[in-house]
C-alpha positions as CSV (number, residue, x, y, z in Angstrom):
1,M,43.9,27.1,-12.7
2,R,41.4,28.1,-9.9
3,I,38.4,25.8,-9.7
4,A,35.0,27.6,-9.5
5,P,32.6,26.5,-6.7
6,C,30.3,24.9,-9.2
7,W,33.0,22.5,-10.2
8,I,33.8,21.8,-6.6
9,A,30.2,21.0,-5.9
10,L,30.1,18.6,-8.8
11,L,33.2,16.9,-7.5
12,A,31.6,16.5,-4.1
13,V,28.8,14.4,-5.6
14,P,29.4,10.8,-4.5
15,I,29.8,8.2,-7.2
16,T,27.1,5.7,-6.3
17,A,26.0,2.3,-7.7
18,N,22.7,3.7,-8.8
19,A,23.6,4.1,-12.4
20,A,22.4,1.3,-14.8
21,P,25.1,-0.4,-16.6
22,R,25.3,-0.2,-20.4
23,I,24.9,-3.6,-22.1
24,D,28.0,-3.4,-24.3
25,G,30.2,-6.4,-23.4
26,H,32.4,-4.3,-21.0
27,F,31.9,-5.0,-17.4
28,G,33.8,-2.2,-15.5
29,D,30.5,-0.5,-14.9
30,W,29.4,-3.3,-12.7
31,S,32.3,-3.0,-10.3
32,M,30.4,-0.9,-7.8
33,I,27.2,-3.1,-7.9
34,P,27.3,-5.8,-5.3
35,P,26.4,-9.4,-6.0
36,I,22.8,-10.4,-5.1
37,A,24.0,-14.0,-5.0
38,I,27.3,-15.8,-4.7
39,D,27.6,-19.5,-5.7
40,P,30.5,-21.8,-5.0
41,A,32.9,-22.4,-7.8
42,G,33.2,-25.9,-9.1
43,D,29.7,-27.1,-7.8
44,N,28.7,-28.5,-11.2
45,A,30.1,-30.8,-13.7
46,D,29.5,-28.7,-16.9
47,T,31.3,-25.8,-18.5
48,A,29.2,-22.8,-17.3
49,D,29.6,-22.5,-13.6
50,V,27.9,-19.3,-12.3
51,T,29.7,-18.0,-9.3
52,Q,28.2,-14.5,-9.0
53,L,25.0,-12.8,-10.0
54,R,24.7,-9.0,-10.0
55,A,21.5,-6.9,-10.6
56,Q,20.5,-3.3,-11.2
57,S,17.3,-1.7,-12.3
58,R,15.9,1.4,-14.1
59,G,12.1,1.5,-13.8
60,T,10.9,-1.9,-15.0
61,E,14.2,-2.6,-16.8
62,L,16.2,-5.3,-15.1
63,F,20.0,-5.5,-15.6
64,L,21.8,-8.8,-14.9
65,M,25.6,-9.8,-15.0
66,M,26.8,-13.3,-14.4
67,D,30.3,-14.7,-13.8
68,L,30.3,-17.9,-15.9
69,G,33.6,-19.4,-14.6
70,A,34.8,-20.1,-18.1
71,T,35.1,-18.5,-21.5
72,L,32.2,-19.6,-23.7
73,N,29.5,-18.4,-26.0
74,V,26.1,-18.3,-24.3
75,Q,24.0,-17.9,-27.3
76,S,25.7,-20.5,-29.5
77,G,28.1,-23.4,-28.9
78,A,28.6,-27.0,-29.0
79,S,25.5,-29.0,-28.1
80,S,27.4,-30.6,-25.2
81,T,28.0,-27.2,-23.6
82,E,25.0,-26.3,-21.3
83,V,24.5,-22.6,-20.3
84,P,22.5,-21.0,-17.5
85,L,18.7,-20.3,-17.9
86,V,17.4,-17.2,-16.1
87,H,14.1,-17.4,-14.3
88,I,12.5,-14.4,-12.8
89,K,9.4,-14.9,-10.6
90,L,7.0,-12.0,-10.5
91,P,4.8,-10.9,-7.6
92,S,1.9,-12.6,-9.6
93,D,3.9,-15.9,-9.2
94,D,4.3,-16.0,-12.9
95,V,7.9,-17.1,-13.9
96,F,9.5,-15.4,-16.9
97,T,12.4,-17.3,-18.4
98,I,15.2,-16.2,-20.6
99,D,16.9,-19.1,-22.6
100,M,19.7,-17.5,-24.3
101,R,21.0,-20.7,-25.9
102,S,17.6,-21.7,-27.4
103,R,17.1,-17.9,-28.1
104,R,13.5,-17.7,-26.5
105,T,11.7,-16.2,-23.6
106,Y,8.6,-17.6,-22.2
107,L,6.2,-17.3,-19.2
108,N,5.8,-20.3,-16.9
109,T,6.3,-23.0,-19.7
110,P,8.1,-23.2,-23.0
111,G,4.8,-23.6,-24.6
112,N,3.9,-20.0,-23.6
113,P,6.5,-17.9,-25.6
114,V,6.9,-14.2,-25.1
115,T,8.3,-12.4,-28.1
116,L,9.9,-9.2,-26.9
117,D,10.4,-6.2,-28.9
118,V,14.0,-5.4,-29.7
119,S,14.0,-2.6,-27.3
120,R,13.2,-4.9,-24.5
121,L,16.1,-7.3,-24.5
122,A,19.8,-6.9,-25.2
123,T,22.9,-9.0,-24.3
124,G,26.7,-8.6,-24.3
125,P,29.1,-9.4,-25.4
126,T,28.2,-11.3,-28.7
127,Y,31.7,-13.2,-28.4
128,A,32.7,-15.8,-25.9
129,A,33.6,-14.3,-22.5
130,S,33.7,-15.4,-18.9
131,N,30.9,-12.9,-18.1
132,I,27.4,-12.2,-19.7
133,E,25.3,-9.2,-19.2
134,L,21.6,-8.6,-20.2
135,R,18.9,-6.1,-20.0
136,V,15.3,-7.0,-20.2
137,D,12.2,-4.7,-19.7
138,L,9.8,-6.6,-17.6
139,G,7.0,-4.2,-18.1
140,G,6.0,-6.3,-21.0
141,V,5.2,-9.2,-18.7
142,G,3.5,-7.1,-16.0
143,A,6.2,-6.0,-13.7
144,Q,5.9,-2.6,-12.0
145,L,8.3,-0.3,-10.2
146,G,8.6,-1.4,-6.6
147,D,8.0,-5.2,-7.4
148,T,10.3,-7.7,-5.6
149,L,11.5,-10.4,-7.8
150,E,12.9,-13.8,-7.1
151,I,15.8,-14.6,-9.6
152,S,17.0,-18.2,-10.0
153,I,19.4,-20.0,-12.4
154,S,18.9,-23.5,-13.9
155,G,20.6,-25.4,-16.7
156,S,24.3,-25.7,-16.4
157,D,24.2,-24.5,-12.7
158,A,21.9,-23.5,-10.1
159,L,21.9,-21.1,-7.1
160,A,21.6,-22.4,-3.6
161,A,18.4,-20.4,-3.2
162,P,16.6,-17.8,-5.4
163,A,18.0,-14.3,-5.1
164,S,15.7,-11.4,-4.2
165,F,15.9,-8.2,-6.1
166,T,13.5,-5.1,-5.9
167,L,12.8,-2.9,-8.9
168,G,13.5,0.2,-6.8
169,T,15.1,2.7,-9.1
170,P,12.7,5.0,-11.0
171,A,13.1,5.2,-14.7
172,S,15.2,8.1,-15.9
173,A,15.0,10.3,-19.1
174,A,17.2,8.7,-21.8
175,P,20.1,10.9,-22.8
176,S,20.1,12.1,-26.3
177,R,22.9,13.1,-28.6
178,S,23.4,15.1,-31.8
179,T,24.2,13.9,-35.3
180,S,26.1,17.3,-35.9
181,R,29.7,17.4,-36.7
182,S,31.8,19.1,-34.1
183,N,34.4,21.7,-34.9
184,N,37.6,20.3,-36.3
185,T,36.0,17.3,-37.8
186,A,38.0,16.2,-40.8
187,F,35.8,13.4,-42.1
188,R,32.8,11.2,-41.3
189,I,32.6,7.6,-42.0
190,A,29.4,5.5,-42.0
191,A,29.0,1.7,-42.2
192,Y,25.9,-0.2,-43.0
193,N,25.1,-3.8,-43.4
194,T,22.0,-3.6,-45.7
195,E,20.9,-7.1,-45.2
196,R,21.0,-9.2,-48.4
197,N,21.2,-6.5,-51.1
198,G,19.0,-3.9,-49.5
199,I,19.8,-1.2,-51.9
200,Q,18.6,-3.4,-54.7
201,D,15.4,-4.1,-52.9
202,I,12.8,-1.5,-54.2
203,S,10.6,-1.9,-51.0
204,R,13.6,-0.8,-48.8
205,R,15.7,1.4,-51.0
206,D,13.9,4.8,-50.0
207,Q,14.5,3.9,-46.3
208,I,18.1,3.4,-46.9
209,Y,18.5,6.5,-49.0
210,R,16.9,8.6,-46.2
211,Q,19.5,7.2,-43.7
212,L,22.3,8.0,-46.0
213,R,21.1,11.6,-46.4
214,A,20.5,12.0,-42.7
215,V,24.1,11.3,-41.8
216,E,26.0,13.0,-44.8
217,A,29.1,11.0,-44.5
218,D,32.2,11.5,-46.6
219,V,32.9,7.8,-46.7
220,Y,30.2,5.0,-46.9
221,C,31.0,1.3,-46.4
222,F,28.3,-1.3,-47.2
223,E,28.2,-5.0,-46.4
224,E,25.9,-7.7,-48.0
225,E,25.5,-5.9,-51.2
226,W,26.5,-9.2,-52.9
227,N,25.0,-8.7,-56.4
228,L,25.5,-5.0,-57.3
229,P,28.8,-4.1,-59.1
230,A,30.7,-1.1,-58.0
231,A,29.2,1.0,-60.8
232,S,25.7,0.2,-59.6
233,I,26.5,1.4,-56.1
234,A,27.9,4.6,-57.5
235,T,24.6,5.1,-59.4
236,A,22.7,4.4,-56.2
237,M,24.8,6.9,-54.3
238,G,24.0,9.5,-57.0
239,Q,20.4,8.8,-56.5
240,A,20.5,9.2,-52.8
241,D,22.7,12.3,-53.1
242,P,23.5,12.5,-49.4
243,H,25.1,15.9,-49.6
244,E,22.6,17.2,-52.2
245,D,25.4,18.4,-54.5
246,S,24.9,16.0,-57.5
247,A,28.5,14.6,-56.9
248,V,29.8,11.7,-58.7
249,W,30.6,8.8,-56.3
250,N,33.8,6.6,-56.5
251,V,33.3,3.0,-55.4
252,H,35.5,0.0,-54.7
253,K,34.1,-3.5,-54.2
254,I,35.3,-6.9,-53.1
255,N,32.5,-9.5,-52.9
256,G,29.7,-7.9,-50.8
257,A,31.8,-5.1,-49.3
258,H,31.8,-1.6,-50.9
259,I,33.7,1.6,-50.0
260,A,32.1,4.8,-51.5
261,S,33.2,8.4,-51.5
262,R,32.9,11.6,-53.5
263,S,36.8,11.8,-53.0
264,P,39.1,9.6,-55.1
265,V,39.1,6.0,-54.0
266,I,42.3,4.0,-54.7
267,P,41.9,0.2,-54.3
268,I,44.6,-1.7,-52.5
269,S,45.3,-5.4,-52.0
270,S,42.8,-7.6,-50.2
271,F,44.2,-11.0,-49.2
272,N,40.7,-12.7,-49.1
273,S,37.2,-11.9,-50.2
274,R,35.7,-10.9,-46.9
275,Y,36.9,-7.2,-47.0
276,A,37.4,-4.4,-49.3
277,A,40.5,-2.0,-48.8
278,A,41.1,1.3,-50.3
279,I,42.9,4.6,-49.8
280,V,40.5,7.5,-49.9
281,E,42.0,10.8,-50.8
282,L,40.0,13.1,-48.6
283,P,40.5,16.9,-48.8
284,G,42.2,17.0,-45.4
285,G,44.5,14.1,-46.3
286,P,44.5,10.4,-47.3
287,I,43.1,7.6,-45.1
288,A,43.2,3.9,-45.5
289,V,39.7,2.3,-45.1
290,L,38.8,-1.4,-44.7
291,A,35.2,-2.4,-45.0
292,I,34.9,-5.8,-43.6
293,H,32.4,-8.7,-43.3
294,P,34.1,-11.8,-42.0
295,K,32.5,-15.2,-41.9
296,C,29.3,-15.3,-39.9
297,C,28.0,-17.8,-37.3
298,G,29.6,-20.5,-35.2
299,F,31.2,-20.3,-31.8
300,I,34.7,-20.2,-30.2
301,G,36.8,-23.1,-31.5
302,S,34.3,-23.7,-34.6
303,S,35.2,-23.8,-38.1
304,E,33.6,-20.4,-38.7
305,D,35.5,-18.9,-36.0
306,A,38.7,-20.3,-37.5
307,Q,37.8,-18.7,-40.8
308,R,37.2,-15.3,-39.1
309,I,40.7,-15.6,-37.6
310,A,42.2,-16.4,-41.0
311,Q,40.3,-13.6,-42.7
312,T,41.5,-11.0,-40.0
313,Q,45.1,-12.2,-40.6
314,G,44.6,-11.3,-44.4
315,M,43.4,-7.8,-43.1
316,I,46.7,-7.5,-41.1
317,Q,48.7,-8.4,-44.3
318,T,47.0,-5.4,-46.0
319,L,47.9,-3.1,-43.1
320,D,51.5,-4.4,-43.1
321,A,51.7,-3.9,-46.8
322,L,50.6,-0.3,-46.3
323,R,53.2,0.4,-43.7
324,A,55.9,-1.3,-45.8
325,A,55.2,1.3,-48.6
326,H,53.9,-1.4,-51.0
327,F,51.1,1.1,-52.1
328,G,53.5,4.1,-52.2
329,V,55.7,5.9,-49.7
330,R,53.1,8.8,-49.5
331,Y,50.7,6.4,-47.7
332,V,53.1,4.7,-45.3
333,N,51.9,6.6,-42.2
334,I,48.3,7.4,-43.0
335,P,45.5,6.7,-40.6
336,I,43.4,3.5,-40.8
337,V,39.8,3.0,-40.1
338,I,38.3,-0.5,-40.1
339,V,34.4,-0.6,-40.0
340,G,31.7,-3.0,-40.9
341,D,29.8,-6.1,-39.7
342,W,32.6,-8.0,-37.7
343,N,30.4,-10.9,-37.0
344,L,32.1,-11.5,-33.6
345,V,30.0,-14.3,-32.4
346,G,32.7,-16.8,-31.7
347,S,35.9,-15.7,-29.9
348,R,37.1,-12.1,-29.6
349,T,40.3,-13.1,-31.2
350,P,39.8,-11.2,-34.5
351,L,39.4,-7.9,-32.8
352,T,42.3,-8.6,-30.3
353,M,44.5,-9.5,-33.3
354,L,43.9,-6.1,-34.9
355,E,44.2,-4.2,-31.6
356,N,47.6,-6.0,-31.0
357,A,49.0,-5.7,-34.5
358,P,52.2,-3.8,-34.1
359,D,52.7,-0.4,-35.9
360,H,49.0,0.1,-36.5
361,G,47.9,1.5,-33.1
362,L,44.2,0.4,-33.7
363,R,41.5,0.9,-31.0
364,D,37.9,-0.1,-30.9
365,W,35.4,2.8,-30.5
366,L,32.4,2.0,-28.5
367,L,29.8,4.0,-30.3
368,P,26.4,4.8,-28.5
369,H,23.0,5.2,-29.8
370,L,21.6,8.7,-30.4
371,V,19.0,8.0,-27.6
372,G,19.9,6.1,-24.5
373,D,22.9,4.3,-23.5
374,E,22.5,1.4,-25.9
375,A,25.4,0.1,-27.9
376,F,23.8,-2.8,-29.9
377,T,24.0,-2.6,-33.7
378,W,22.3,-5.9,-34.7
379,V,18.6,-6.0,-33.9
380,G,17.3,-9.1,-36.0
381,R,13.8,-9.5,-36.9
382,G,12.3,-9.9,-33.4
383,T,13.6,-11.8,-30.4
384,G,11.4,-14.9,-30.4
385,A,12.8,-18.5,-30.7
386,G,15.6,-18.9,-33.2
387,S,16.7,-15.2,-33.1
388,F,19.8,-13.8,-31.2
389,S,19.1,-11.1,-28.9
390,P,20.4,-7.6,-29.9
391,G,24.0,-7.3,-29.7
392,R,27.0,-5.2,-30.9
393,L,28.3,-6.7,-34.2
394,D,29.2,-3.6,-36.2
395,L,32.4,-1.9,-34.9
396,C,34.7,0.9,-35.8
397,A,38.5,0.4,-35.1
398,Y,40.8,3.3,-36.0
399,S,44.4,4.5,-35.7
400,A,44.3,6.1,-32.2
401,D,47.8,7.5,-32.7
402,R,46.8,9.3,-35.9
403,L,43.1,10.2,-35.4
404,V,41.1,11.9,-32.7
405,R,37.5,10.9,-32.1
406,R,35.0,13.6,-32.4
407,N,31.2,12.8,-32.7
408,G,30.1,9.1,-33.2
409,F,26.8,7.4,-32.9
410,V,24.6,4.3,-33.9
411,L,21.5,5.5,-35.9
412,D,18.1,4.0,-35.0
413,S,15.2,6.0,-36.3
414,R,12.7,4.2,-34.2
415,T,14.0,5.7,-31.0
416,L,14.1,9.3,-32.3
417,G,11.4,11.8,-31.4
418,K,9.3,13.3,-34.3
419,Q,11.2,16.6,-34.2
420,A,14.5,14.8,-34.5
421,R,13.3,12.6,-37.3
422,T,11.9,15.6,-39.2
423,S,15.1,17.5,-38.9
424,L,17.0,14.7,-40.3
425,G,14.5,13.8,-43.0
426,L,13.7,10.3,-41.6
427,E,10.6,8.3,-41.1
428,Q,10.3,6.4,-38.0
429,N,10.7,2.8,-39.4
430,D,13.6,3.8,-41.7
431,S,16.2,1.8,-39.6
432,A,13.9,-1.3,-40.1
433,A,15.2,-1.5,-43.6
434,S,17.9,-3.9,-42.2
435,D,18.6,-6.2,-39.3
436,H,21.7,-4.0,-38.6
437,L,21.9,-0.3,-37.6
438,M,24.1,2.1,-39.3
439,I,27.2,3.2,-37.3
440,V,28.7,6.8,-37.9
441,A,32.1,8.0,-36.7
442,D,33.7,11.4,-37.0
443,F,37.4,12.0,-36.8
444,A,40.0,14.8,-36.8
445,F,43.6,14.3,-37.8
446,N,45.6,14.5,-34.5
447,D,47.9,17.2,-36.0
448,D,44.8,19.5,-36.6
449,L,43.7,19.7,-32.9
450,P,45.2,21.7,-30.1
451,T,46.5,19.6,-27.1
452,T,43.3,20.6,-25.0
453,C,40.9,18.7,-27.2
454,P,41.2,15.2,-25.7
455,A,39.5,16.6,-22.6
456,D,36.4,17.5,-24.7
457,L,34.8,14.3,-24.1
458,D,31.3,15.1,-25.6
459,A,32.9,16.8,-28.6
460,D,31.0,20.1,-28.1
461,S,34.3,22.1,-28.6
462,I,34.5,23.3,-25.1
463,V,35.8,21.4,-21.8
464,G,33.0,21.9,-19.3
465,V,30.8,20.3,-16.7
466,S,29.4,17.7,-19.0
467,D,33.0,16.4,-19.8
468,L,33.7,16.1,-16.1
469,S,30.5,14.3,-15.5
470,L,31.3,11.8,-18.3
471,A,34.7,11.1,-16.8
472,I,33.0,10.5,-13.3
473,Q,30.2,8.4,-14.8
474,H,32.6,6.2,-16.8
475,L,35.1,5.7,-13.9
476,G,36.4,2.2,-13.8
477,L,35.8,1.3,-17.6
478,P,38.4,0.1,-19.9
479,G,39.0,3.1,-22.1
480,G,36.5,4.4,-24.6
481,R,34.9,7.7,-24.9
482,A,35.9,9.0,-21.4
483,D,39.6,8.0,-21.7
484,A,40.7,11.6,-21.8
485,N,44.5,10.9,-21.5
486,G,44.3,7.9,-23.9
487,D,46.1,5.3,-21.6
488,G,43.3,2.7,-22.1
489,A,41.4,3.0,-18.8
490,V,39.1,5.6,-17.2
491,D,40.4,6.5,-13.8
492,V,41.2,9.5,-11.5
493,N,43.9,10.6,-14.0
494,D,41.2,11.3,-16.5
495,I,39.1,13.3,-14.1
496,T,42.3,15.3,-13.1
497,F,43.0,15.7,-16.9
498,V,39.6,17.2,-17.5
499,I,39.6,19.4,-14.3
500,F,42.9,21.2,-15.2
501,R,41.4,21.9,-18.7
502,L,38.0,23.3,-17.7
503,G,37.0,26.2,-19.7
504,D,39.4,25.4,-22.6
505,T,38.1,25.5,-26.1
506,C,39.0,23.4,-29.1
507,E,38.5,25.9,-31.9
């Protein structure tokens, strides 16, 4: 096809290192950002050996990424494993310190703690890795656009000299997304850790009900509803009435995990008590759903991490049994969706096991917030001492060979404007009902979509400038939303894929 001049103009725009990275535990978006400090490898006797420090800014927000020299958990771990402390000297000569292991921030001395709002600090990944990235808004400690900072490291390692960095990139308007289902959406699934029986808590119930109504999912999965039987969850769903149709809800429960739908829910075998598994007979066809909540806490190599790995092996047994027709020949090839609070705070092994499990074709979907480029789903109750910084614990993995992603998002009512909240029937603090945020994912069955649809990256049913822009912005990332050709990486092939489909529709 002939490319119009406007497309050519867009392609002529250079890809620069000005874009701020997203704090999501993936590091491809740092590849074009040069280090502000390089430190020799092996110059310390402990585990964490910082070799590079990179920085970027957006207004008073500072983004940092460190190469750690080893795979380890920064926010938890054996007491013998030291990790870096980050010190940021402001023009006022005040020094702001981020101590991720002790989970505290302070100004000048530990006796002067700074408690940051959840919107001001985020880290990734939550699991052990050889890199760590973080974002902090220094406006809360007096920084201004144009300030030059001195950044140093202590603890497990130290830089030869403080690195200098200037907050030189103006703040930009946060991108916003819609909650609407795009054309050809077959079903919507939502997952929500309600934090210690939130649906049973009268003081939080209305907040949770409003969120359920706001997203109007076909399948809801809940975690930490420990004490409610399935029948009580069904009653609660009837009271919330997300679709305003007075429907009867069907629920399957294992321990604190529930799967709820207006469609028939057929329980299938769970091989441990940390997940519920069921076939949901949706109008467009059946899907297999696992609502999961593996063991919390610990760090790589800990007993808790070993339990998560064993519990994940049980999930794989359920999926293997499904493919082996143990639950009926009709269901052998149906799509799978695994959602919930994965508690990936030790190793990444549980997610890797599911991604690599043969015959299931599972892929992790990196869901963004409705406002901004955030990806965290756990927010805690503030980020003072003793609290993890916000991170991505709630995940959605799906059968990439059987399902096509449509719209997907993380719901945080606190970041929505008044008009958006009103249209969704939300109040500003509804998402504060839990220490987790609700995740929402829309899918189409791959047989229902024309071949042009994978290039519709923003799921607006037409391949246009915004899709091409997304492919360019995500160049170098390992798959995800902009992986148009589904090969696991965003590269020039994805840009070409979109270009040759410009103007196509997905009706």
